[in-house]
C-alpha positions in Angstrom: 8.8 67.1 -5.5 8.4 63.5 -4.7 5.8 61.5 -6.6 3.4 59.4 -4.6 4.6 55.9 -4.6 1.0 54.6 -5.2 0.6 56.7 -8.1 3.9 56.0 -9.6 3.3 52.1 -9.2 -0.4 52.4 -10.6 0.8 54.4 -13.6 3.6 52.0 -14.4 1.2 49.0 -14.0 -1.6 50.5 -16.1 0.9 51.6 -18.8 2.0 48.0 -19.4 -1.3 46.6 -20.6 -3.2 47.3 -23.8 -6.7 47.6 -22.2 -6.6 51.4 -21.7 -5.2 51.9 -25.1 -8.0 49.9 -26.5 -10.5 51.9 -24.5 -9.1 55.1 -25.8 -9.1 54.0 -29.4 -12.7 52.7 -29.0 -14.0 55.9 -27.5 -12.2 58.1 -30.0 -13.3 56.0 -33.1 -17.0 56.1 -31.9 -16.9 59.9 -31.4 -15.1 60.5 -34.8 -17.6 58.3 -36.6 -20.6 60.1 -35.0 -19.1 63.6 -35.6 -18.0 63.0 -39.1 -21.2 61.2 -40.3 -23.3 63.8 -38.5 -21.5 66.5 -40.1 -21.7 64.9 -43.6 -25.4 64.5 -43.1 -25.9 68.1 -42.4 -23.7 69.2 -45.2 -25.5 67.0 -47.6 -28.9 68.3 -46.5 -27.7 71.9 -46.9 -26.7 71.1 -50.6 -29.9 69.5 -51.3 -32.1 72.2 -49.8 -29.9 75.2 -50.6 -30.2 76.4 -46.9 -27.3 77.1 -44.9 -28.3 75.7 -41.4 -25.0 75.9 -39.7 -26.8 75.7 -36.3 -27.5 72.0 -36.9 -23.6 71.5 -36.3 -24.2 72.7 -32.7 -26.6 69.9 -32.2 -24.0 67.3 -33.5 -21.6 69.0 -31.2 -24.0 68.7 -28.2 -24.8 65.0 -29.1 -21.0 64.2 -29.1 -20.5 65.8 -25.7 -23.5 63.9 -24.4 -22.0 60.6 -25.7 -18.7 61.5 -24.1 -20.2 62.2 -20.7 -22.3 59.0 -20.7 -19.1 57.1 -21.2 -17.4 58.9 -18.4 -20.5 58.2 -16.3 -20.3 54.4 -17.2 -16.5 54.0 -17.0 -15.4 56.0 -14.1 -16.9 54.0 -11.0 -15.3 50.8 -12.2 -11.8 52.3 -12.4 -11.6 53.0 -8.7 -14.3 50.6 -7.3 -11.8 47.7 -7.1 -8.6 49.6 -6.2 -9.0 49.3 -2.2 -11.1 46.1 -2.4 -8.4 44.5 -4.6 -5.7 45.5 -1.9 -7.9 43.9 0.8 -8.6 40.8 -1.0 -4.9 40.2 -1.7 -4.1 41.0 2.0 -1.8 43.9 0.9 -3.7 46.9 2.4 -2.5 46.0 5.9 1.1 46.0 4.6 0.6 49.4 2.9 -0.7 50.8 6.2 2.4 49.6 7.9 4.6 51.7 5.9 5.1 55.6 6.3 2.2 56.2 4.0 -0.9 57.5 5.6 -4.4 56.4 4.6 -4.9 59.8 2.9 -1.8 59.2 0.8 -3.1 55.8 -0.2 -6.5 57.0 -1.2 -4.8 60.0 -3.0 -2.5 58.0 -4.9 -5.3 55.5 -6.2 -7.7 58.3 -6.9 -5.0 60.3 -8.7 -3.8 57.5 -11.0 -7.4 56.8 -12.1 -8.0 60.4 -12.6 -4.9 60.7 -14.7 -6.2 58.0 -17.0 -9.6 59.5 -17.1 -8.1 62.9 -17.7 -6.0 61.6 -20.7 -9.1 59.9 -22.3 -11.0 63.2 -22.0 -8.2 65.4 -23.5 -7.6 62.7 -26.3 -11.3 63.2 -27.3 -10.9 66.9 -28.0 -10.4 66.5 -31.7 -13.3 64.2 -32.1 -15.6 66.5 -30.1 -14.6 69.5 -32.1 -15.2 68.0 -35.5 -18.7 69.7 -36.0 -17.0 73.0 -35.0 -15.2 73.3 -38.3 -18.0 75.4 -39.3 -18.1 77.4 -36.2 -20.9 78.1 -33.6 -19.0 77.5 -30.4 -15.9 79.2 -29.0 -12.9 78.0 -27.0 -14.7 79.1 -23.8 -17.5 76.6 -24.4 -14.9 73.9 -25.1 -12.9 74.7 -21.9 -16.2 74.6 -19.9 -17.1 71.3 -21.3 -13.7 69.8 -20.6 -13.9 71.3 -17.0 -17.3 69.8 -16.4 -16.0 66.4 -17.6 -13.0 66.5 -15.2 -15.1 67.7 -12.2 -17.7 64.9 -12.9 -14.9 62.3 -13.3 -13.4 63.3 -10.0 -16.8 63.0 -8.3 -17.4 59.5 -9.9 -14.1 58.2 -9.2 -14.3 59.2 -5.6 -17.6 57.5 -5.2 -16.1 54.4 -6.7 -13.0 54.4 -4.3 -15.6 55.1 -1.3 -17.5 52.1 -2.3 -14.3 50.0 -2.6 -13.4 50.8 0.9 -16.4 49.0 2.2 -16.0 45.7 0.5 -13.3 42.9 0.2 -14.7 41.6 -2.9 -14.1 43.5 -6.2 -17.5 42.4 -7.7 -19.3 43.7 -4.6 -17.6 47.0 -4.5 -18.2 47.6 -8.2 -22.0 46.6 -7.8 -22.2 49.1 -4.6 -20.5 51.8 -6.8 -23.0 51.5 -9.6 -25.8 51.1 -7.0 -24.7 54.3 -5.4 -24.6 56.1 -8.8 -28.2 54.8 -9.7 -29.3 56.2 -6.3 -27.7 59.6 -6.9 -29.2 59.9 -10.5 -32.7 58.8 -9.5 -32.9 59.9 -5.9 -32.2 63.5 -6.8 -35.2 63.4 -9.4 -37.9 61.4 -7.8 -38.6 63.7 -4.7 -39.2 66.7 -7.0 -41.3 64.7 -9.4 -43.5 63.4 -6.6 -44.0 66.8 -4.9 -44.3 68.9 -8.1 -48.1 68.7 -8.3 -48.3 70.5 -4.8 -46.1 73.4 -6.0 -47.4 74.5 -9.3 -48.8 77.8 -8.2 -46.2 79.0 -5.8 -43.2 77.7 -7.8 -41.1 77.0 -4.8 -40.7 73.4 -4.4 -37.4 73.0 -2.5 -36.9 69.3 -3.3 -36.2 70.2 -7.2 -33.0 71.8 -6.0 -31.7 68.3 -5.4 -31.1 68.2 -9.3 -28.1 70.5 -8.4 -26.4 67.3 -7.1 -27.3 65.3 -10.2 -24.4 65.1 -12.6 -26.4 64.2 -15.6 -28.7 67.3 -15.3 -25.5 69.4 -14.8 -23.9 68.0 -17.9 -27.3 68.7 -19.7 -27.0 72.4 -18.8 -23.5 72.3 -20.1 -24.3 70.6 -23.4 -27.2 72.9 -24.1 -25.4 76.1 -23.1 -24.3 77.1 -26.7 -27.8 76.1 -27.9 -30.3 77.9 -25.7 -28.4 79.1 -22.8 -30.2 78.2 -19.5 -33.6 77.8 -21.1 -33.8 74.1 -21.1 -32.7 73.7 -17.4 -35.1 76.5 -16.4 -38.0 75.0 -18.2 -37.3 71.6 -16.4 -37.3 73.4 -13.0 -40.4 75.2 -13.9 -42.2 72.1 -14.7 -41.2 70.6 -11.4 -42.4 73.6 -9.5 -39.5 75.9 -9.1 -38.4 79.1 -10.7 -34.7 79.4 -11.0 -34.8 83.2 -11.7 -31.3 84.7 -11.1 -30.0 81.3 -10.2 -30.1 80.3 -13.8 -27.1 82.6 -14.5 -24.8 80.8 -11.9 -26.4 77.4 -12.2 -23.5 75.6 -14.0 -20.8 76.9 -11.7 -22.9 76.2 -8.6 -23.7 72.7 -9.7 -20.1 71.9 -10.6 -19.1 73.3 -7.2 -21.5 70.7 -5.6 -19.9 67.9 -7.5 -16.5 69.0 -6.2 -17.9 68.9 -2.7 -19.4 65.5 -3.1 -16.1 64.2 -4.5 -14.0 65.6 -1.6 -16.6 64.1 0.8 -16.6 60.7 -0.7 -12.6 60.8 -0.7 -12.6 61.7 3.0 -15.0 59.0 3.9 -12.9 56.5 2.0 -9.8 57.6 4.0 -11.7 57.2 7.2 -12.9 53.7 6.2 -9.2 52.5 5.7 -7.8 53.9 9.0 -6.9 51.3 11.5 -9.9 52.4 13.6 -12.2 52.2 10.5 -11.1 48.7 9.6 -11.4 47.6 13.3 -15.0 48.9 13.4 -15.9 47.2 10.2 -14.3 43.8 11.4 -16.1 44.0 14.6 -19.3 44.8 12.9 -19.0 41.7 10.8 -18.1 39.6 13.7 -21.2 40.9 15.6 -23.4 40.4 12.6 -22.0 36.8 12.2 -22.6 36.0 15.8 -26.3 37.4 15.7 -27.0 35.2 12.6 -25.6 32.2 14.2 -27.7 32.8 17.3 -30.8 33.2 15.3 -30.0 29.8 13.5 -29.6 28.1 16.9 -32.8 29.6 18.1 -34.6 28.2 15.1 
């Protein structure tokens, strides 16, 4: 099987520097410190109070998972936001399009290289994440679901970044656009349910709260709290917003992760569409038309 040339080149380039190595070390050191210090604090309290509260270890485990996800949430968009815009600013995207590589293979190679780096970061954090589990409390299935949710969320965030990068020539603008889209996704799926919740308190059927299924932070909150309280936390959040999950609570996590997969695939396909010759032509014509209109308005003034 022939390796994607873009993926091969990106992995070789990324492997030469020490930036990713430093990132991996910083993330794992932070997680190990939080896990070890938190576990020692719980053990010290149990020795002092003569009370075996091993359930407290699960809270340390949940905290580590949340910290890891927030890092993925912050880091992932920046890894791909400048991939396509960087090629355009260096005027090498047109050269890539003249080769035998299709726009899909270019996007796939860029996305796969960033996904490999993020996947290595996630897998390398397994020992740190499982430090509180030395006393038990969560099984291999929970760890596997956590890693799967991290990978799916990373795919969606990386696809969002590469979609933002397919719009702009400037890496700074594409990065800002990627984080702006992330902010809209996080806030835009919460605000409608919050605003309409007072009108649905009795009937408990506010459809706007279902937008939370598309919110990766809410999905990860469900994964984090799964070994602690099952679906009770997410269920209570929905009830406060005027919607009763009912039987949906049993499949909430798989359904939300499926939504993230679909969003990632859509962002990826839209990025492919933006770098096709027709897409680039439409964007260049739009810029020319916009420039002409601005000049006409200035001349009119």
